[in-house]
Steps between C-alpha positions, in 0.01 A plus 500: 500500500360237272712210379441371151437121529441427137515678174348396167417163646149483350484572127254441214478597140276794426478621148838321440665699777586389851322651784652470839404529865741635747448350845616684807445372850398755758759598763335738753199714438260450212524796256198615311675706231761432239659665199207433272515134405213269557532289814298250701571411863324206664408570863411129494453229260270264688134383499240602757610286784874505475718537798847548348489714187226758571202535266532589139483881518718695261631858469547649153778770492579729220682834541340688783179301484395180678195282511414222755313221317284351786526558869435170668476405873875449518595803300553750791736246664675438169561869461637516854742229410641732231510803739191665358138530619163552325555875542770477233246365255308767314364313206315164499304261282286219637447210255215329693363456853671201651676582821845433366441784255300753711551387860733787563309774335321601828833573670621690196187710499487572866873582530477745219188670645604516857882526485607701190150634419506403137309275261685231306416483129331189387444376134161362504188492281167632632358150492776344720509812727145423611571134547820554694345752731156344573617128519851537657622834632198688639467302824848595621518856346157660496409544860795672670350847439146634440551859428512682165798469276572624147397159368215351707211733433293209359597256771214369724573607852795716392737220520818475298514386140752347263592849374598609852782262484596468142542717179360305211679472172229385270618284211368562151314213335677424168298206386240254629576210272633234508524606862505835671826694471566828685790741503641721772814685578673545835751760409727341246367150559248386255248227587271300283253327724289195400257254652623157601334153571584447863190393699283303532690188403265356248375788287592483124630853455573841649136605422364270777786565729508737805692823464876436448749677283845479367732774351735565222776746589635740245380262228804286592436292817191279535386439859169310488477481877283221645351298227404145404667362186384734222689431177258732307616802708870418447447466126297811472740722694811359325340563159388855584826611682861438470535339842852441624422314830212329670485470881240230540297351785577127573395223733628143539176318410226527255164638604370774718544869417863521387698377202648157552861430398385205287267736312772763445741232378262452192582851382722557190870513560532865401240605760655291781855650419376843611288378788611552861284326753371656817214477768629154599469308821786447740548150395530598125810721557742222407322407178733481203303715252779527251493129440147547363601795275403794723724794558510492879315528830454848621692581810428762769740774597634542146469795262407370154635777271368479140684802376367801317208485266602513131223754436247680714165338566226679302147527630273272309171607338171365642347215302207415720225278360136546579486181688488557875815420693 
């Protein structure tokens, strides 16, 4: 059973109508299906080195479909705390290659290959697939076998490949300017994927940044993932889509590779009203974000139910410029 802890507590005006989030705290085993509404469940809400709130890994749930956004080093333990394991996760998206976002991917891959003999589906571009495998996952996953498989014919030495562990869902590039935007579907869950400005800490835009991405879910919920303060991104996405809520990265100081609270406070009041802050350090959990005009701090162990979409998400047409992405 799940007990409702708050109903219609977070509201904002959207096309002159009120949109609400129904909040339900978990009581027992995490469920990965629902009646068809769009939900998010934070396995954790913390930054990379938290000890209390688990890392900022999120499950999107809609009908019979689910998607894990990031599988960090604490993710398998977080799933266990909700009476599940990585074997229950069949669809995953990795935003970038820091350990709090991909550190649990090796366990997920190995458990599926050797326990239930399946491959998890992963939403990933060809470019990031190569980076993720060669720079992060290969050392722990490639060398357990060196015999032919359906996927490793071109592998030197006959070792395992990315495709031995994962079934790729390749996003379609919709446009390359003002920044790359891809689209993919995981069952009924629609994703728009975009580049973000996360690292290094001093580059002027996403163009000079290492690979990192955020997502827009069902054209409704903006989840930029790890990012420095990027007002241009927020303005662009809000102009292009009718965004209801923004779950945004935050840290307690200015500088480094995340958005500082003082920077976020400079945003317009309407943006802040629909912004729920996440990816925060343990010592940030008591910060009064509402006093500065934000909606709330995200909390782990709660289903955020955004209700049913007012209309189905339509596939967008490609509008790719000739400029290289």
